[in-house]
N, C-alpha and C positions, 0 to 999 in steps of 0.2 A: 504494500500500500504506500509506504513512504517513497518508493522509487518513482511513483507516478507524479509526484510534485517535486521536481528537481530542487536540490538545495542550492546548486550553483547554476546560473544561467548558461554556462558553457557545457553542462553535462549532456552527453549524447547517449541516447538509448537506441540500439540498433538490433536488427534481426527481423525475422519473418514471423508475423502473427498468424497469417493464413494465406493459402493459395486458392484462387478461384479461377478455373479454366486457365487462361493465359496471363492473369493478373496476380500480382503479389501485393499483399496487404502488409505493410511494414509496421513493426512494433512502435516505431517513433510516431507514425501517423495515428496509430491507435491511441497512444498516450496523449498526443496533442488533442485529439477529439474528446477523450475522457476528461482531460483538464478543462477544456472549453465548456463542456456540458456541466461539469461540477461547479464552475463559476456561475453559469447561467442559473443553476438550481440552488446556488448558495449552499452547496454541500461540502462540508469539511470532513475528509476521510478519517481524521482522528476522533471527531465527535460522533460520527455515525458510520463505523466501518461496514456494517451489514448493508446499508443503503448504498455505500460507495461500491461494494463488491457487486451488488445488483446492477448498478450503473455500468460497471465495467463489462459485465456479461451482455447487457442490453446494447451497449455501443458496439461491441465486437459483432454481435449478430446483425445489427443494423448495417455495419460496414460490409460484412460479407454479402448480405442481401443486395446492397447497392452495387457491389462488384458484379453480381449476377445480372442485375438490370442493365448495367453498363455494357456488358457483353451483348445483350439483346439489342440495346440502343445502337451499338456500333454496326450491327447487321442491318439496321434500318437507316443508317447514315444520319442519326440525330446529332445536331451540333448546337452550340450556343456561341454568341459573339463575345469577343474579348471585353468589349465595353459593358456588356451585361454582367459578366463575371466581376469586373472591377466595381461596378455599382453595388452588387450584392455583398462583395467583400467589404466595401466601405461601410455598409449598413451593419454588417456583422461586427466589425471592429468598434463602431460607435456604440453598439449594444453592449459589448463586453466592457467598454469603458464605463458606461452608465451603470451597469450592474455591479461592477467592482468598486466604483466610487471615484476612480481617477486612472489616468494613464499609467502612473507608477504602480498602482495596486494591480491593475490588469497585467502588466508586465511581470510583476512578482508572482502572481498566480499562474501565469503561463510558463514562467521560467525562461522567458526570452523577451527581446524587444518586440514592440508591435510591428516594426518594420520587418523583422525576421519572421514573425508570425504570418504577416501578409504574404511574404515571399514563399514561405513553406506551405501555406494553406491555399494558395491560389488554385492549384490544380485540383485539390480536394473540393473546393467550391465549384469549380467547373464540372467535376464529376457529379456532384450533388445536383447541379442545375440540369445536366443532361439526363440524369436519372428521373428527376421530377418531370421534365418535358416528355420523356418517353412514357411515363405513367399517366399522363393527361389524356 
């Protein structure tokens, strides 16, 4: 549980969390999504470890499901524009800041700068949007 909230912003978690068809789900991406969801839900893993464990399982299942949908969306040539991804990512970052109270607190909770978060989360946001568009 403690590993999911890095003590140092430079800590890197690496490895494979799951493989779906031709896609690899990295542990670092899983951890990033869990951290973001914990912030949004104001969930402290030290105060409520059972809820945090349930969140971990839920996020992993959701990310695996999304990879399956992305495989199907690729077959249908579903795409989203870069501008759309940037707008959604801007909204996500603003929501994280609002929910955590400040940019500094958001960075502390994420274990990285917001700029790094944006850079690392961009493709995840694109995947999420493609998945949503496919399911519409």
